[in-house]
N, C-alpha and C positions, 0 to 999 in steps of 0.2 A: 928625760927618756933614759933607759940601760938598760943595751943590749947583751946580751952574755952568751960564755960562748961555747960549745956540748957539752964539754965537758962542767960547765956552770951549771946549764939547766938539767943535765942528768944533776947534779947533787945534790939539786932544791928539790927533786923531782925523789930523791930515795931520804932523804930527810922526813919528808912524807909515809913513807912504808919504816912504822915503827908502832908498839904495841896502842901506844895511846891514838894516831889516828887509826886504828884498822877499829877502834874501839868505839869513837867518834863517829865512822864512813859508816858502821850497823844498824846506827840512830838520824844518818841522814847524812845528806852529801857534803863531804867536805868543801867549804869556801879558799877559795887558797887564790890571791893572785899572782902570777906570775906576770903577767902586759909588760914588766919592767915600766909601769908610768901610759902602756898604750894606750888602755883602758879612763884614764883621764883628759887626752889630748885632743883636744876640738879639731878634729883632723874627718874630712868626708872620703870614709873607706870606697864606698859606688864613685865616687868623683875618679880619684889617687888611679882607683882601677883603669875605668876608661883614658885615663889620659895613658897611663903604660901601655895600653894595651895597642892606640893607636900614636904611641911615637915611632919613630924607627931603627931597627939598631944599626 
């Protein structure tokens, strides 16, 4: 899994601001995975959120 700094994420988003991406997006939504591998992780996000909500600070 990869985490991105604000600058890294901004750079990846700006890479999509080109003529080719604009033309492609005019026909269909762009499908871009910026999850850093989280999309493929076998995590139960609802369970993790519930556990985090119940954890004392």
